[in-house]
C-alpha positions in Angstrom: 0.0 0.0 0.0 2.8 2.4 0.8 4.4 1.8 -2.6 1.0 2.5 -4.3 0.6 5.7 -2.3 4.0 7.0 -3.3 3.4 6.1 -6.9 0.1 8.0 -6.8 1.8 11.1 -5.3 4.7 10.9 -7.8 2.2 10.8 -10.7 0.2 13.7 -9.2 3.4 15.7 -8.7 4.6 15.0 -12.2 1.3 16.1 -13.8 1.3 19.3 -11.8 4.8 20.1 -12.9 3.8 19.6 -16.6 0.8 21.7 -16.1 2.8 24.5 -14.5 5.2 24.4 -17.5 2.3 24.7 -19.9 0.9 27.8 -18.3 0.9 30.9 -20.5 3.7 33.2 -19.4 1.8 36.3 -20.6 -1.1 35.3 -18.4 1.2 35.0 -15.3 2.7 38.4 -16.0 -0.7 40.0 -16.5 -2.0 38.5 -13.2 1.0 39.9 -11.3 0.4 43.4 -12.7 -3.3 43.6 -12.2 -4.1 41.3 -9.2 -4.0 44.2 -6.7 -6.5 46.3 -8.6 -8.8 43.3 -8.9 -8.6 42.7 -5.1 -9.2 46.3 -4.3 -12.2 46.4 -6.7 -13.6 43.3 -5.0 -13.5 45.1 -1.7 -14.9 48.4 -3.2 -17.5 47.1 -5.7 -18.2 43.5 -4.5 -17.1 42.0 -7.8 -15.0 38.8 -7.5 -11.4 39.5 -8.1 -11.2 36.2 -10.0 -13.9 37.3 -12.4 -12.2 40.7 -13.0 -8.9 39.1 -13.7 -10.4 36.3 -15.9 -12.4 38.8 -17.9 -9.3 41.0 -18.3 -7.2 38.1 -19.4 -9.8 36.7 -21.9 -11.0 40.0 -23.3 -7.5 41.6 -23.8 -5.6 38.4 -24.6 -3.5 39.1 -21.5 -3.0 42.7 -22.5 -1.8 41.7 -26.0 -4.9 42.6 -28.1 -5.1 45.7 -30.2 -7.8 47.2 -28.0 -5.6 46.7 -25.0 -2.4 47.9 -26.6 -3.7 51.0 -28.4 -6.9 51.8 -26.5 -6.1 50.5 -22.9 -9.4 48.7 -23.2 -9.0 45.4 -21.3 -12.7 44.4 -21.1 -14.0 44.8 -24.6 -16.5 47.5 -23.5 -18.2 49.2 -26.5 -19.0 52.8 -26.7 -22.8 52.7 -25.9 -23.5 56.1 -24.3 -19.8 56.9 -24.0 -18.7 60.5 -24.6 -14.9 60.0 -24.1 -12.1 58.9 -26.4 -12.9 56.1 -28.9 -11.2 53.4 -30.9 -12.7 51.4 -33.7 -12.2 47.7 -34.1 -13.8 44.7 -35.9 -15.8 42.6 -33.5 -19.4 41.2 -34.0 -19.5 43.7 -36.9 -16.9 45.7 -38.8 -15.4 48.8 -37.4 -17.3 48.9 -34.1 -16.8 51.7 -31.6 -15.0 50.8 -28.4 -14.1 52.9 -25.4 -10.6 54.2 -25.3 -8.8 55.0 -22.0 -5.6 56.9 -21.1 -4.5 54.2 -18.7 -5.3 50.5 -18.2 -6.3 51.3 -14.6 -9.1 53.5 -16.1 -10.4 50.5 -18.0 -10.6 48.5 -14.7 -12.4 51.3 -13.0 -14.9 51.7 -15.9 -15.4 47.9 -15.9 -16.4 48.0 -12.2 -18.8 50.9 -12.8 -20.2 49.3 -16.0 -21.3 46.3 -14.0 -22.5 48.1 -10.9 -24.5 50.8 -12.7 -26.5 48.7 -15.1 -29.7 47.0 -13.9 -29.2 44.0 -16.1 -26.2 43.0 -14.0 -27.8 43.8 -10.6 -28.7 40.1 -9.9 -25.0 39.2 -9.9 -24.5 41.0 -6.7 -26.8 38.5 -4.9 -24.0 36.0 -5.3 -21.1 35.7 -2.9 -17.8 37.1 -4.2 -16.3 33.6 -3.8 -19.0 32.1 -6.1 -17.1 32.7 -9.4 -19.0 30.0 -11.3 -22.4 31.8 -10.7 -20.8 35.1 -11.7 -19.4 33.6 -14.9 -22.7 32.1 -15.9 -24.6 35.2 -14.8 -22.4 37.5 -17.0 -23.3 35.4 -20.0 -27.0 35.4 -19.1 -27.0 39.2 -18.8 -25.5 39.4 -22.3 -21.9 40.6 -21.5 -20.6 38.4 -24.4 -22.3 36.7 -27.4 -20.0 33.7 -27.1 -22.0 30.8 -25.6 -18.9 29.3 -24.2 -17.9 32.5 -22.3 -18.7 31.1 -18.8 -16.7 27.9 -19.5 -13.7 30.0 -20.7 -13.8 32.2 -17.6 -14.1 29.3 -15.2 -11.2 27.4 -16.9 -8.9 30.5 -16.6 -9.9 30.9 -12.9 -9.2 27.3 -12.1 -6.1 26.9 -14.3 -4.4 30.0 -12.6 -5.9 29.6 -9.1 -7.6 33.0 -9.4 -10.1 32.0 -6.8 -7.4 32.6 -4.2 -7.7 36.3 -4.8 -11.4 36.2 -3.8 -10.3 34.8 -0.5 -7.6 37.4 0.0 -10.1 40.1 -0.8 -12.3 38.8 2.0 -9.3 39.1 4.4 -8.4 35.4 4.5 -4.8 34.2 4.4 -3.8 31.9 1.6 -1.3 29.2 2.1 0.3 26.8 -0.4 -0.6 23.4 1.0 1.3 20.1 0.6 -0.9 17.5 2.1 0.2 14.4 3.8 -1.9 11.4 2.6 -3.4 8.8 4.8 -5.4 5.6 4.3 -8.7 4.5 6.0 -10.3 1.2 5.2 -7.8 1.0 2.3 -9.0 4.4 0.9 -6.6 7.3 0.3 -7.5 10.6 2.0 -6.1 13.9 3.2 -7.0 16.1 6.2 -8.2 19.6 5.3 -6.2 22.6 6.5 -7.8 25.7 8.0 -9.4 28.1 5.5 -8.9 25.6 2.7 -11.2 25.0 -0.2 -12.0 21.8 -2.2 -10.6 23.6 -5.2 -7.2 23.9 -3.6 -7.1 20.2 -2.7 -8.3 19.3 -6.2 -5.5 21.4 -7.7 -2.8 19.8 -5.7 -3.8 16.3 -6.7 -4.8 17.2 -10.3 -8.4 16.2 -9.8 -11.6 18.0 -10.6 -13.4 19.6 -7.6 -16.6 18.0 -8.8 -15.1 14.5 -8.5 -13.8 15.2 -5.0 -17.2 16.5 -3.9 -18.8 13.4 -5.3 -16.3 11.1 -3.5 -17.1 12.9 -0.2 -20.9 13.4 -0.6 -20.6 17.2 -0.2 -22.5 20.0 -2.1 -21.2 22.8 -4.2 -19.5 25.6 -2.2 -19.0 23.3 0.8 -16.2 24.6 3.1 -14.4 21.7 4.8 -13.5 22.1 8.5 -9.8 21.9 9.6 -8.8 18.3 10.1 -11.8 16.9 8.2 -11.0 13.8 6.1 -11.3 14.4 2.4 -11.2 11.2 0.3 -9.4 11.1 -3.0 -11.1 7.8 -4.0 -14.7 6.5 -4.1 -15.9 5.4 -0.7 -17.2 1.9 -0.1 -20.8 0.6 0.1 -20.1 -0.8 3.5 -17.3 -0.8 6.1 -14.4 -3.1 5.4 -13.7 -4.0 9.1 -16.2 -2.5 11.5 -19.9 -3.7 11.8 -21.5 -1.0 13.9 -20.9 2.5 15.3 -22.3 4.1 18.5 -23.4 7.6 17.7 -21.6 10.3 19.8 -23.1 13.7 20.5 -22.9 16.1 17.5 -22.3 13.4 14.9 -24.3 13.3 11.7 -24.8 10.5 9.1 -22.3 12.4 7.0 -19.5 12.5 9.6 -20.1 8.8 10.3 -19.9 8.0 6.6 -16.6 10.0 6.4 -15.2 8.3 9.5 -15.6 4.8 8.0 -15.2 5.6 4.3 -18.8 4.6 3.5 -20.9 6.3 0.8 -23.6 8.4 2.5 -26.5 6.9 0.5 -25.2 3.4 1.4 -25.2 4.3 5.1 -28.8 5.4 4.9 -29.8 2.3 3.0 -28.0 -0.1 5.4 -29.9 1.5 8.3 -33.2 1.8 6.4 -33.4 5.6 7.0 -34.7 8.5 5.0 -32.1 11.0 3.6 -33.2 13.7 6.1 -32.7 11.4 9.1 -30.5 12.7 12.0 -29.0 10.1 14.4 -29.3 10.5 18.1 -26.5 10.0 20.7 -26.2 6.5 21.8 -27.9 5.0 18.8 -26.3 2.0 17.0 -25.6 2.6 13.3 -25.0 -0.4 11.1 -21.8 -0.2 8.9 -22.2 -3.4 6.9 
């Protein structure tokens, strides 16, 4: 088992190294230049820093597009009722009018005001500033871009470059680079969550999708793991490998019991013939197989 574990970690490490090498250097430079503005705007305007950076990267080609180079326009905002300087560029139609700025920072400021001052974007501010997926989908729904794959592109940039970390920083949370020690329980590989850690961070370290890890651990979208909580990197079992029963302790739920023994939550309910909304009581005996 130890050899298998080390082989697994070696493969994960190698894949992460390859991924890092494949990252676009222009994207990395762009993020370093504009991340502080994005964080500040998140605090000031309640727009996720990750969304601001991802839009800037995508719309400006990491600052390399003609609109960005000649017009300091990093967000592809067209003239509309604009009375300032202009630049013309082929987009959905030929020779369309786009806003032109003196400095890139002006483009970032106008982008924030563009979203906050227009009623069609108002529903976005009902989402948490850490919910970048809802923001990405919402921008598309509100008509920010005509490209149907716009949300997918934004989300991929955010997750490829860990931009969600800047959302946490904007909310005053410290960000750490984690290197998890792996453990086994019932023959299943798992890690223990660190304080202030997200499923996305764990998924990134082990080159897995956050969706898959949530599925393995029976947890919903946007779930925030507690420090020390076991997070499985493999599918849990339909029944315990060794133990047969568990005596419920105060404060335990069916989910915490399922995590403790590496059992799928639905299987645990089924083994005990309980409905999915059932809450166990202290002292109760729960079947594990």
